[in-house]
DSSP file (Angstrom, degrees, kcal/mol; ACC not computed):
  #  RESIDUE AA STRUCTURE BP1 BP2  ACC     N-H-->O    O-->H-N    N-H-->O    O-->H-N    TCO  KAPPA ALPHA  PHI   PSI    X-CA   Y-CA   Z-CA
    1    1 A X              0   0    0      0, 0.0     2,-0.1     0, 0.0     0, 0.0   0.000 360.0 360.0 360.0 127.0    3.8  -45.2   23.4
    2    2 A X     >  -     0   0    0      1,-0.0     4,-1.3     0, 0.0     3,-0.2  -0.299 360.0 -87.2-103.7-172.1    6.8  -47.4   24.0
    3    3 A X  H  > S+     0   0    0      1,-0.2     4,-2.5     2,-0.2     5,-0.2   0.836 121.5  60.7 -65.6 -33.3    7.6  -51.1   23.9
    4    4 A X  H  > S+     0   0    0      1,-0.2     4,-2.4     2,-0.2    -1,-0.2   0.881 103.2  49.7 -65.2 -37.5    6.5  -51.5   27.6
    5    5 A X  H  > S+     0   0    0     -3,-0.2     4,-2.1     2,-0.2    -1,-0.2   0.861 110.7  50.6 -69.9 -33.3    3.0  -50.3   26.9
    6    6 A X  H  X S+     0   0    0     -4,-1.3     4,-2.5     2,-0.2    -2,-0.2   0.910 111.0  49.1 -67.0 -41.4    2.8  -52.8   23.9
    7    7 A X  H  X S+     0   0    0     -4,-2.5     4,-2.5     2,-0.2     5,-0.2   0.918 111.5  48.9 -63.3 -43.3    4.0  -55.6   26.2
    8    8 A X  H  X S+     0   0    0     -4,-2.4     4,-2.2     1,-0.2    -1,-0.2   0.904 112.0  48.9 -62.7 -41.5    1.5  -54.7   28.9
    9    9 A X  H  X S+     0   0    0     -4,-2.1     4,-1.8     1,-0.2    -2,-0.2   0.905 112.3  47.8 -65.9 -40.9   -1.3  -54.6   26.3
   10   10 A X  H  X>S+     0   0    0     -4,-2.5     5,-2.8     2,-0.2     4,-0.5   0.881 112.4  48.7 -69.5 -36.5   -0.3  -58.0   24.9
   11   11 A X  H ><5S+     0   0    0     -4,-2.5     3,-0.6     3,-0.2    -1,-0.2   0.884 109.8  52.6 -67.7 -37.5   -0.1  -59.6   28.4
   12   12 A X  H 3<5S+     0   0    0     -4,-2.2    -2,-0.2     1,-0.2    -1,-0.2   0.877 110.9  47.0 -63.8 -37.2   -3.5  -58.2   29.2
   13   13 A X  H 3<5S-     0   0    0     -4,-1.8    -1,-0.2     2,-0.2    -2,-0.2   0.558 115.7-117.2 -81.7  -8.1   -4.9  -59.7   26.0
   14   14 A X  T <<5S+     0   0    0     -3,-0.6     2,-0.5    -4,-0.5    -3,-0.2   0.726  72.6 129.1  80.2  21.5   -3.2  -63.0   26.9
   15   15 A X      < -     0   0    0     -5,-2.8     2,-0.9    -6,-0.2    -1,-0.3  -0.936  52.2-148.7-115.1 130.6   -1.0  -63.0   23.7
   16   16 A X     >  -     0   0    0     -2,-0.5     4,-2.3     1,-0.2     3,-0.4  -0.840  12.7-167.3 -94.9 102.1    2.7  -63.4   23.7
   17   17 A X  H  > S+     0   0    0     -2,-0.9     4,-3.1     1,-0.2     5,-0.2   0.830  83.6  58.2 -63.3 -33.0    3.8  -61.3   20.8
   18   18 A X  H  > S+     0   0    0      1,-0.2     4,-2.0     2,-0.2    -1,-0.2   0.911 110.1  44.1 -64.1 -39.4    7.3  -62.7   20.7
   19   19 A X  H  > S+     0   0    0     -3,-0.4     4,-2.4     2,-0.2     5,-0.2   0.896 113.1  52.0 -69.1 -40.0    5.9  -66.2   20.2
   20   20 A X  H  X S+     0   0    0     -4,-2.3     4,-3.0     1,-0.2    -2,-0.2   0.942 111.0  46.7 -59.6 -48.6    3.4  -64.8   17.6
   21   21 A X  H  X S+     0   0    0     -4,-3.1     4,-2.7     1,-0.2     5,-0.3   0.894 111.0  52.5 -62.9 -39.9    6.1  -63.1   15.6
   22   22 A X  H  X S+     0   0    0     -4,-2.0     4,-1.9    -5,-0.2    -1,-0.2   0.947 114.6  40.9 -60.7 -49.2    8.3  -66.2   15.7
   23   23 A X  H  X S+     0   0    0     -4,-2.4     4,-2.7     2,-0.2     5,-0.2   0.909 114.3  53.8 -65.8 -42.5    5.5  -68.5   14.4
   24   24 A X  H  X S+     0   0    0     -4,-3.0     4,-2.7    -5,-0.2    -2,-0.2   0.936 111.9  42.8 -58.3 -49.0    4.4  -65.8   11.9
   25   25 A X  H  X S+     0   0    0     -4,-2.7     4,-2.2     2,-0.2    -1,-0.2   0.822 112.5  53.5 -72.8 -30.0    7.8  -65.4   10.3
   26   26 A X  H  X S+     0   0    0     -4,-1.9     4,-2.2    -5,-0.3    -1,-0.2   0.947 113.3  43.5 -64.4 -47.2    8.5  -69.2   10.3
   27   27 A X  H  X S+     0   0    0     -4,-2.7     4,-2.6     2,-0.2    -2,-0.2   0.910 113.2  51.4 -64.2 -42.6    5.2  -69.8    8.4
   28   28 A X  H  X S+     0   0    0     -4,-2.7     4,-2.5    -5,-0.2    -1,-0.2   0.909 109.9  50.3 -61.6 -41.4    5.9  -66.8    6.1
   29   29 A X  H  X S+     0   0    0     -4,-2.2     4,-2.3     2,-0.2    -1,-0.2   0.908 110.9  48.6 -62.8 -42.7    9.4  -68.2    5.3
   30   30 A X  H  X S+     0   0    0     -4,-2.2     4,-2.3     2,-0.2    -2,-0.2   0.911 112.0  49.0 -63.7 -42.1    7.9  -71.6    4.6
   31   31 A X  H  X S+     0   0    0     -4,-2.6     4,-2.5     2,-0.2    -2,-0.2   0.894 110.8  49.8 -65.9 -39.3    5.3  -70.2    2.3
   32   32 A X  H  X S+     0   0    0     -4,-2.5     4,-2.7     2,-0.2    -1,-0.2   0.899 110.0  51.3 -65.3 -39.7    7.8  -68.1    0.5
   33   33 A X  H  X S+     0   0    0     -4,-2.3     4,-2.4     2,-0.2    -2,-0.2   0.924 111.8  47.2 -61.4 -44.3   10.0  -71.2    0.0
   34   34 A X  H  X S+     0   0    0     -4,-2.3     4,-2.4     2,-0.2    -2,-0.2   0.911 112.7  49.1 -63.0 -43.0    7.0  -73.1   -1.4
   35   35 A X  H  X S+     0   0    0     -4,-2.5     4,-2.6     2,-0.2    -2,-0.2   0.912 111.1  49.6 -64.4 -42.5    6.1  -70.2   -3.7
   36   36 A X  H  X S+     0   0    0     -4,-2.7     4,-2.5     2,-0.2    -1,-0.2   0.924 111.0  49.8 -61.6 -44.7    9.7  -69.9   -5.0
   37   37 A X  H  X S+     0   0    0     -4,-2.4     4,-1.2     1,-0.2    -2,-0.2   0.907 112.7  47.0 -60.6 -42.8    9.8  -73.6   -5.7
   38   38 A X  H  X S+     0   0    0     -4,-2.4     4,-0.6     2,-0.2    -1,-0.2   0.891 112.2  49.5 -68.1 -39.5    6.5  -73.5   -7.6
   39   39 A X  H >< S+     0   0    0     -4,-2.6     3,-0.9     1,-0.2    -2,-0.2   0.896 110.1  50.5 -66.7 -39.3    7.6  -70.4   -9.6
   40   40 A X  H 3< S+     0   0    0     -4,-2.5    -1,-0.2     1,-0.2    -2,-0.2   0.775 107.1  55.7 -68.4 -24.7   10.9  -72.0  -10.5
   41   41 A X  H 3< S+     0   0    0     -4,-1.2    -1,-0.2    -5,-0.2    -2,-0.2   0.602  83.9 109.8 -82.6 -11.9    9.0  -75.2  -11.7
   42   42 A X    <<  -     0   0    0     -3,-0.9     2,-0.9    -4,-0.6     3,-0.1  -0.380  65.5-140.3 -65.9 140.2    6.8  -73.2  -14.1
   43   43 A X    >   -     0   0    0      3,-0.2     3,-1.4     1,-0.1    -1,-0.1  -0.858  18.1-175.1-100.1  98.8    7.5  -73.7  -17.8
   44   44 A X  T 3  S+     0   0    0     -2,-0.9     3,-0.3     1,-0.3    -1,-0.1   0.667  78.2  65.8 -71.8 -14.8    7.1  -70.2  -19.2
   45   45 A X  T 3  S+     0   0    0      1,-0.2     2,-0.4    -3,-0.1    -1,-0.3   0.623  99.6  53.3 -79.5 -12.6    7.5  -71.5  -22.7
   46   46 A X  S <  S-     0   0    0     -3,-1.4    -1,-0.2     2,-0.0    -3,-0.2  -0.717  77.7-165.2-124.5  80.6    4.3  -73.5  -22.5
   47   47 A X        -     0   0    0     -2,-0.4     2,-0.2    -3,-0.3    -3,-0.1  -0.374  13.3-137.2 -66.8 143.1    1.5  -71.1  -21.5
   48   48 A X     >  -     0   0    0      1,-0.1     4,-1.7    -2,-0.1     5,-0.2  -0.507  23.0-108.9 -92.7 166.4   -1.7  -72.8  -20.3
   49   49 A X  H  > S+     0   0    0      1,-0.2     4,-1.5     2,-0.2    -1,-0.1   0.890 119.5  56.8 -60.0 -39.0   -5.2  -71.7  -21.2
   50   50 A X  H  > S+     0   0    0      1,-0.2     4,-0.5     2,-0.2    -1,-0.2   0.887 109.1  44.2 -62.6 -40.0   -5.7  -70.5  -17.7
   51   51 A X  H  4 S+     0   0    0      1,-0.2     4,-0.4     2,-0.1    -1,-0.2   0.792 115.2  48.3 -76.5 -27.0   -2.7  -68.1  -17.9
   52   52 A X  H  X S+     0   0    0     -4,-1.7     4,-1.9     1,-0.2     5,-0.2   0.649  92.3  80.2 -88.3 -14.4   -3.6  -66.8  -21.3
   53   53 A X  H  X S+     0   0    0     -4,-1.5     4,-2.8     1,-0.2     5,-0.3   0.909  86.7  54.0 -61.2 -46.1   -7.3  -66.1  -20.6
   54   54 A X  H  X S+     0   0    0     -4,-0.5     4,-2.1     1,-0.2    -1,-0.2   0.899 110.4  47.3 -59.6 -38.7   -6.8  -62.8  -18.8
   55   55 A X  H  > S+     0   0    0     -4,-0.4     4,-2.0     2,-0.2    -1,-0.2   0.904 114.1  46.2 -69.9 -38.8   -4.8  -61.3  -21.6
   56   56 A X  H  X S+     0   0    0     -4,-1.9     4,-2.2     2,-0.2    -2,-0.2   0.872 112.1  51.8 -70.2 -34.6   -7.3  -62.4  -24.3
   57   57 A X  H  X S+     0   0    0     -4,-2.8     4,-2.5     2,-0.2    -2,-0.2   0.894 109.1  50.5 -66.0 -38.8  -10.2  -61.2  -22.1
   58   58 A X  H  X S+     0   0    0     -4,-2.1     4,-2.3    -5,-0.3    -2,-0.2   0.892 109.8  50.2 -66.4 -38.8   -8.5  -57.8  -21.8
   59   59 A X  H  X S+     0   0    0     -4,-2.0     4,-1.9     2,-0.2    -2,-0.2   0.914 111.0  49.5 -64.3 -41.5   -8.1  -57.6  -25.6
   60   60 A X  H  X S+     0   0    0     -4,-2.2     4,-2.0     1,-0.2    -2,-0.2   0.922 111.9  47.9 -63.7 -44.3  -11.7  -58.5  -26.1
   61   61 A X  H  X S+     0   0    0     -4,-2.5     4,-1.4     1,-0.2    -1,-0.2   0.900 110.5  51.2 -64.1 -39.9  -12.8  -55.8  -23.7
   62   62 A X  H  < S+     0   0    0     -4,-2.3    -1,-0.2     1,-0.2    -2,-0.2   0.849 111.5  47.9 -69.3 -31.2  -10.6  -53.2  -25.3
   63   63 A X  H  < S+     0   0    0     -4,-1.9    -1,-0.2     1,-0.2    -2,-0.2   0.863 115.0  45.5 -72.4 -35.7  -12.0  -54.0  -28.7
   64   64 A X  H  < S+     0   0    0     -4,-2.0    -2,-0.2    -5,-0.2    -1,-0.2   0.653  88.8 104.7 -83.5 -15.5  -15.6  -53.9  -27.5
   65   65 A X  S  < S-     0   0    0     -4,-1.4     2,-0.1    -5,-0.2    -3,-0.0  -0.436  79.2-112.7 -69.9 136.3  -15.2  -50.7  -25.5
   66   66 A X        -     0   0    0     -2,-0.1     2,-0.3     1,-0.1    -1,-0.1  -0.432  29.5-125.0 -68.1 141.1  -16.8  -47.6  -27.1
   67   67 A X        -     0   0    0     -2,-0.1     2,-0.1     1,-0.1    -1,-0.1  -0.654  27.8-105.8 -86.3 142.0  -14.3  -45.0  -28.2
   68   68 A X        -     0   0    0     -2,-0.3     2,-0.1     1,-0.1    -1,-0.1  -0.437  36.3-127.6 -67.0 138.1  -14.7  -41.5  -26.9
   69   69 A X        -     0   0    0     -2,-0.1     2,-0.1     1,-0.1    -1,-0.1  -0.464  30.9 -91.0 -83.5 159.0  -16.0  -39.2  -29.6
   70   70 A X        -     0   0    0     -2,-0.1     2,-0.2     1,-0.1    -1,-0.1  -0.393  48.4-102.2 -66.4 144.6  -14.3  -35.9  -30.4
   71   71 A X        -     0   0    0      1,-0.1    -1,-0.1     2,-0.1    -3,-0.0  -0.489  20.6-139.7 -69.5 134.4  -15.5  -33.0  -28.4
   72   72 A X  S    S+     0   0    0     -2,-0.2     2,-0.6     1,-0.1    -1,-0.1   0.767  90.1  65.4 -68.1 -22.7  -17.9  -30.8  -30.5
   73   73 A X  S    S-     0   0    0      3,-0.0     2,-0.3     0, 0.0    -2,-0.1  -0.884  73.4-161.7-103.7 120.9  -16.3  -27.7  -29.0
   74   74 A X        -     0   0    0     -2,-0.6     2,-0.1     1,-0.1    -2,-0.0  -0.760  29.4-101.2 -98.5 147.8  -12.7  -27.1  -29.9
   75   75 A X              0   0    0     -2,-0.3    -1,-0.1     1,-0.1     0, 0.0  -0.383 360.0 360.0 -67.1 143.4  -10.5  -24.8  -27.9
   76   76 A X              0   0    0     -2,-0.1    -1,-0.1    -3,-0.0    -2,-0.0   0.439 360.0 360.0 -87.4 360.0  -10.0  -21.4  -29.5
């Protein structure tokens, strides 16, 4: 299947893929710019409760998890 069959399919569906891709990549670029700005604005030296919760929850789960017992049959 070549590019011509994709074009025919998109025209049949009433979608201009070139316009879709243009808008998609413009929006993706804007979102990446926003994400980069927000990440650069983070103060990594001052963790919030929200950011520290997953690690403390993982520590709690690992402490509470039952440890596997030794197998009663040892290899000969």
